[in-house]
C-alpha positions as CSV (number, residue, x, y, z in Angstrom):
1,M,-25.4,35.2,-8.1
2,D,-23.4,32.8,-5.9
3,I,-24.8,29.4,-6.5
4,S,-27.0,27.5,-9.0
5,V,-28.3,24.2,-7.7
6,I,-29.5,21.8,-10.4
7,V,-31.7,18.9,-9.4
8,P,-32.7,16.5,-12.2
9,L,-35.7,14.4,-11.2
10,Y,-38.1,11.7,-12.3
11,N,-41.1,10.9,-10.2
12,E,-39.8,12.3,-6.9
13,A,-42.9,14.4,-5.8
14,E,-42.7,13.1,-2.2
15,S,-39.1,14.3,-1.6
16,L,-39.2,17.7,-3.3
17,P,-40.7,19.9,-0.6
18,E,-38.3,18.5,2.0
19,L,-35.3,19.0,-0.3
20,E,-36.3,22.6,-1.2
21,A,-36.8,23.5,2.5
22,W,-33.4,21.9,3.3
23,I,-31.6,23.8,0.6
24,A,-33.3,27.1,1.5
25,R,-32.2,26.7,5.2
26,V,-28.5,26.1,4.1
27,M,-28.5,29.0,1.7
28,E,-30.0,31.4,4.3
29,A,-27.7,30.3,7.1
30,N,-24.6,31.0,4.9
31,G,-25.9,34.2,3.2
32,F,-25.7,32.8,-0.3
33,S,-27.7,34.2,-3.2
34,Y,-28.9,31.3,-5.2
35,E,-31.3,29.7,-7.7
36,L,-32.8,26.3,-7.5
37,L,-33.4,24.6,-10.9
38,F,-35.6,21.6,-10.9
39,I,-35.4,19.7,-14.2
40,D,-38.4,17.4,-14.4
41,D,-37.5,14.6,-16.7
42,G,-41.1,13.7,-17.8
43,S,-42.4,12.7,-14.4
44,T,-45.9,11.2,-14.2
45,D,-46.5,11.4,-10.4
46,G,-47.3,15.1,-10.1
47,S,-43.7,16.3,-9.5
48,W,-44.3,19.3,-11.8
49,S,-47.3,20.5,-9.8
50,V,-45.1,20.3,-6.6
51,I,-42.4,22.4,-8.3
52,N,-45.0,25.0,-9.3
53,S,-46.2,25.2,-5.7
54,L,-42.7,25.6,-4.4
55,A,-42.0,28.4,-6.9
56,E,-45.0,30.3,-5.6
57,S,-43.5,30.5,-2.1
58,N,-39.8,30.7,-3.0
59,P,-38.7,33.0,-5.9
60,A,-35.4,31.2,-6.1
61,V,-37.1,28.1,-7.4
62,K,-37.2,27.6,-11.2
63,G,-38.1,24.6,-13.3
64,V,-38.1,22.9,-16.6
65,S,-40.4,20.1,-17.6
66,F,-39.7,17.7,-20.4
67,R,-42.6,16.3,-22.4
68,R,-41.3,12.7,-21.9
69,N,-38.5,10.9,-20.0
70,Y,-35.1,11.6,-21.8
71,G,-32.7,10.6,-19.1
72,K,-30.4,12.3,-16.6
73,S,-27.8,13.6,-19.0
74,P,-30.2,15.7,-21.1
75,A,-31.7,17.0,-17.8
76,L,-28.3,18.1,-16.5
77,N,-27.3,19.6,-19.9
78,T,-30.5,21.6,-19.9
79,G,-29.8,22.8,-16.3
80,F,-26.2,23.7,-17.3
81,R,-27.3,25.9,-20.2
82,R,-29.6,27.9,-17.8
83,A,-27.4,28.1,-14.7
84,Q,-26.3,31.7,-13.8
85,G,-24.4,31.1,-10.5
86,D,-20.7,31.5,-10.1
87,V,-20.7,27.9,-8.7
88,V,-23.0,25.2,-10.1
89,I,-23.9,22.4,-7.8
90,T,-25.8,19.2,-8.9
91,M,-27.6,16.8,-6.6
92,D,-30.1,14.1,-6.9
93,A,-33.7,14.6,-5.8
94,D,-34.1,11.5,-3.6
95,L,-32.6,13.1,-0.5
96,Q,-29.6,10.7,-0.6
97,D,-27.4,13.8,-1.2
98,S,-27.1,16.2,1.7
99,P,-27.5,20.0,1.0
100,D,-25.3,20.6,4.1
101,E,-22.3,19.8,1.9
102,I,-23.0,22.9,-0.2
103,P,-20.9,25.5,1.8
104,D,-17.8,23.3,1.7
105,L,-18.2,22.6,-2.0
106,Y,-18.6,26.3,-2.7
107,R,-15.4,27.0,-0.7
108,M,-13.4,24.4,-2.6
109,I,-14.4,26.0,-5.9
110,M,-14.1,29.7,-5.0
111,V,-11.3,29.6,-2.4
112,D,-9.3,26.5,-3.2
113,G,-9.5,27.1,-6.9
114,Y,-10.9,23.8,-8.2
115,D,-12.6,23.6,-11.5
116,L,-14.7,20.7,-10.4
117,V,-15.3,18.9,-7.1
118,S,-16.9,15.5,-7.1
119,G,-18.5,13.9,-4.0
120,W,-17.4,10.5,-2.7
121,K,-19.9,8.5,-0.8
122,Q,-17.3,6.6,1.2
123,K,-20.0,4.9,3.3
124,R,-22.9,3.9,1.2
125,Y,-26.3,2.6,2.1
126,D,-26.7,0.5,-1.0
127,P,-26.9,-3.3,-1.4
128,L,-23.8,-5.3,-2.4
129,S,-25.4,-5.9,-5.8
130,K,-24.9,-2.2,-6.4
131,T,-21.7,-1.3,-4.5
132,I,-19.4,-4.1,-5.9
133,P,-20.1,-3.3,-9.6
134,T,-19.7,0.4,-8.7
135,K,-16.2,-0.2,-7.3
136,L,-15.2,-2.1,-10.5
137,F,-16.7,0.6,-12.7
138,N,-14.9,3.4,-10.9
139,A,-11.6,1.5,-11.0
140,T,-11.9,1.2,-14.7
141,A,-12.9,4.8,-15.2
142,R,-9.9,6.0,-13.2
143,R,-7.5,3.9,-15.3
144,V,-9.0,5.0,-18.7
145,S,-9.6,8.7,-17.8
146,G,-6.3,9.2,-16.0
147,I,-8.2,11.0,-13.2
148,H,-6.7,8.8,-10.4
149,N,-7.9,10.9,-7.4
150,L,-11.6,10.2,-7.9
151,H,-13.3,7.3,-6.2
152,D,-16.9,7.9,-7.3
153,F,-17.3,9.2,-10.9
154,N,-21.1,8.8,-10.8
155,C,-21.8,10.6,-7.6
156,G,-24.7,13.0,-8.2
157,L,-23.4,15.6,-5.8
158,K,-20.8,17.7,-7.7
159,A,-19.7,21.3,-7.8
160,Y,-18.4,23.2,-10.8
161,R,-17.0,26.5,-11.7
162,R,-19.5,28.1,-14.1
163,E,-17.1,28.1,-17.0
164,V,-16.9,24.3,-16.8
165,V,-20.6,23.7,-17.4
166,K,-20.7,26.2,-20.2
167,H,-17.9,24.5,-22.1
168,I,-19.0,20.8,-21.9
169,E,-22.0,19.0,-23.5
170,V,-23.6,16.2,-21.5
171,Y,-25.5,13.8,-23.8
172,G,-26.7,10.2,-23.9
173,D,-25.7,8.7,-20.6
174,M,-22.4,10.7,-20.3
175,H,-23.4,12.2,-16.9
176,R,-21.3,9.3,-15.4
177,Y,-18.2,10.8,-16.9
178,I,-18.6,14.5,-16.4
179,P,-15.1,14.8,-14.8
180,Y,-13.7,13.1,-17.9
181,L,-15.6,15.5,-20.2
182,A,-14.3,18.4,-18.1
183,K,-10.7,17.1,-18.4
184,N,-11.0,16.7,-22.2
185,A,-12.2,20.3,-22.3
186,G,-9.1,21.5,-20.5
187,F,-10.4,21.8,-16.9
188,T,-7.8,19.7,-15.1
189,K,-8.0,20.9,-11.5
190,I,-10.5,18.2,-10.3
191,G,-10.9,17.5,-6.6
192,E,-12.9,15.2,-4.4
193,K,-14.8,15.6,-1.2
194,I,-16.1,12.9,1.1
195,V,-19.8,13.4,1.4
196,H,-22.5,12.0,3.6
197,H,-24.7,9.4,2.0
198,Q,-28.2,8.9,3.3
199,A,-30.6,6.0,2.7
200,R,-33.4,6.6,0.2
201,K,-36.4,8.0,2.1
202,Y,-39.0,7.9,-0.6
203,G,-39.7,6.0,-3.8
204,K,-37.2,3.6,-5.5
205,T,-34.1,3.8,-7.6
206,K,-34.6,4.6,-11.3
207,F,-31.4,2.7,-12.5
208,G,-30.9,-1.0,-13.2
209,L,-27.9,-3.2,-13.7
210,D,-27.9,-2.4,-17.4
211,R,-26.3,1.0,-16.6
212,F,-23.0,-0.8,-15.9
213,I,-22.9,-2.4,-19.3
214,N,-23.9,0.9,-21.0
215,G,-21.3,2.7,-18.7
216,Y,-18.4,0.7,-20.1
217,L,-19.6,1.2,-23.7
218,D,-19.8,5.0,-23.0
219,L,-16.4,5.0,-21.4
220,G,-15.0,3.4,-24.6
221,T,-16.7,6.0,-26.7
222,L,-15.2,8.8,-24.6
223,W,-11.8,7.4,-24.7
224,F,-11.9,7.0,-28.5
225,T,-13.3,10.4,-29.2
226,G,-11.0,12.1,-26.8
227,K,-7.9,10.4,-28.2
228,F,-8.8,10.0,-31.9
229,G,-11.9,12.1,-32.5
230,V,-10.1,14.6,-34.7
231,K,-7.5,12.2,-36.1
232,P,-9.2,8.8,-36.8
233,M,-6.5,7.8,-39.3
234,H,-4.0,7.6,-36.5
235,L,-5.9,4.6,-35.2
236,F,-7.6,3.0,-38.1
237,G,-4.7,3.7,-40.5
238,L,-2.2,2.3,-38.1
239,L,-4.2,-0.9,-37.4
240,G,-5.0,-1.3,-41.1
241,S,-1.5,-0.8,-42.3
242,L,-0.2,-3.3,-39.7
243,M,-2.7,-6.0,-40.5
244,F,-2.1,-5.6,-44.3
245,F,1.6,-5.8,-43.8
246,I,1.4,-8.9,-41.7
247,G,-1.0,-10.5,-44.2
248,F,1.2,-9.6,-47.1
249,V,4.3,-11.0,-45.5
250,A,2.4,-14.2,-44.7
251,V,1.4,-14.6,-48.3
252,I,5.0,-14.2,-49.4
253,V,6.1,-16.8,-46.8
254,V,3.5,-19.3,-48.0
255,G,4.5,-18.8,-51.6
256,A,8.3,-19.0,-50.8
257,M,7.8,-22.3,-48.9
258,K,6.1,-23.8,-51.9
259,L,8.9,-22.7,-54.2
260,Y,11.5,-24.0,-51.8
261,N,9.8,-27.4,-51.7
262,M,9.5,-27.5,-55.5
263,H,13.2,-26.8,-56.1
264,S,14.3,-29.1,-53.2
265,G,12.3,-32.1,-54.5
266,H,10.1,-32.2,-51.4
267,A,6.4,-32.9,-51.5
268,Y,4.4,-29.8,-51.9
269,S,0.8,-28.7,-52.3
270,L,-1.1,-25.9,-54.0
271,V,-0.8,-22.5,-52.2
272,T,-4.6,-22.4,-52.1
273,D,-4.7,-25.7,-50.1
274,S,-3.0,-24.0,-47.2
275,P,-5.3,-22.4,-44.5
276,Y,-2.5,-19.8,-43.8
277,F,-3.0,-18.4,-47.3
278,Y,-6.7,-17.6,-46.6
279,L,-5.9,-16.2,-43.2
280,A,-3.3,-14.0,-44.8
281,L,-5.8,-12.8,-47.4
282,T,-8.3,-12.1,-44.7
283,M,-5.9,-10.0,-42.8
284,M,-5.0,-8.0,-46.0
285,V,-8.7,-7.4,-46.7
286,L,-9.4,-6.3,-43.1
287,G,-6.4,-4.1,-43.2
288,T,-7.5,-2.4,-46.3
289,Q,-11.0,-1.9,-44.9
290,L,-9.6,-0.4,-41.7
291,F,-7.4,2.0,-43.6
292,L,-10.3,3.1,-45.7
293,A,-12.4,3.6,-42.6
294,G,-9.7,5.9,-41.2
295,F,-9.5,7.8,-44.6
296,I,-13.3,8.3,-44.6
297,G,-13.2,9.4,-41.0
298,E,-10.6,12.0,-41.9
299,L,-12.9,13.3,-44.7
300,V,-15.7,13.6,-42.2
301,V,-13.5,15.4,-39.7
302,R,-12.1,17.7,-42.4
303,N,-15.7,18.9,-43.2
304,A,-16.9,19.1,-39.6
305,P,-18.0,22.7,-38.7
306,G,-16.1,22.6,-35.4
307,R,-12.8,21.1,-36.7
308,N,-10.9,24.3,-35.7
309,H,-12.8,25.2,-32.6
310,Y,-10.5,25.5,-29.7
311,E,-11.3,26.6,-26.1
312,I,-9.1,29.7,-25.3
313,A,-8.5,30.2,-21.6
314,T,-6.8,33.7,-21.8
315,E,-5.5,36.0,-24.5
316,L,-2.9,38.7,-24.3
317,R,-3.2,41.6,-26.7
318,T,-0.4,44.2,-27.2
319,T,-0.8,47.7,-28.5
320,D,0.7,48.4,-31.9
321,P,3.0,51.5,-31.4
322,S,2.3,52.6,-34.9
323,Q,-1.4,53.1,-34.0
324,S,-0.8,55.2,-30.9
């Protein structure tokens, strides 16, 4: 099968027939074999009934319906597990993503050799309250992830080589950072394509401003797990040791200053009267706690079932002459 198209949706009954017909026209015009996976994320507007009707007239249409609304990431992950096409394409159900982009996205994966191609809605039909935070968010994501050639991490229109979606897990709200997840999994040939962005035709957006706050928190989580997920002591142990050392030196300095004043005949006070003494003790306690946190983290990682799971790209086996 050439292409799997995954469409996560929540209350998009009005747009589904038009989207399915549009995708079918593109596939037929280009001679692609395909499957169209609708992942209904607990819709309450009859979207699942529409999907069933579409499946009756088009054998390529498949669907999954959640019992309740879980979010876009679980919907995408469910679609990824079921996708069978050589190229997997994701797009939103609100008709803001154009299926006419599918042939070029397919070519960039199969011909140009990209592992992942992300769309870039260079000209957007969104209000400033959405576009300005999006620009700031993407600038931060580029800096943290090291994927400097992407302008729109959260674009719903993306294409993947099948191996990519089978080797990543999208959970929580991590759909915003799928390129980062792919990079951490070893798929580094990531490209971008300018895509056409259309104004929403039906319904309303399902995302609020809170996604930007959550987005930064998720980005911090990805950065930490990608860099220190299997070696937490390298972060907590370093910070803890540094804080303890500074606090210990500060305590010695406070004590030495008192001894110096005593022997020099200068006025002096109790060590415990100095605020620096308590600051130094606090740093030593925090340093010890950070070090222990790193140690406990190492114990958790040591006993994790996937601690020695590594993704192997290729393997060369040689024949033992003694066995021939």
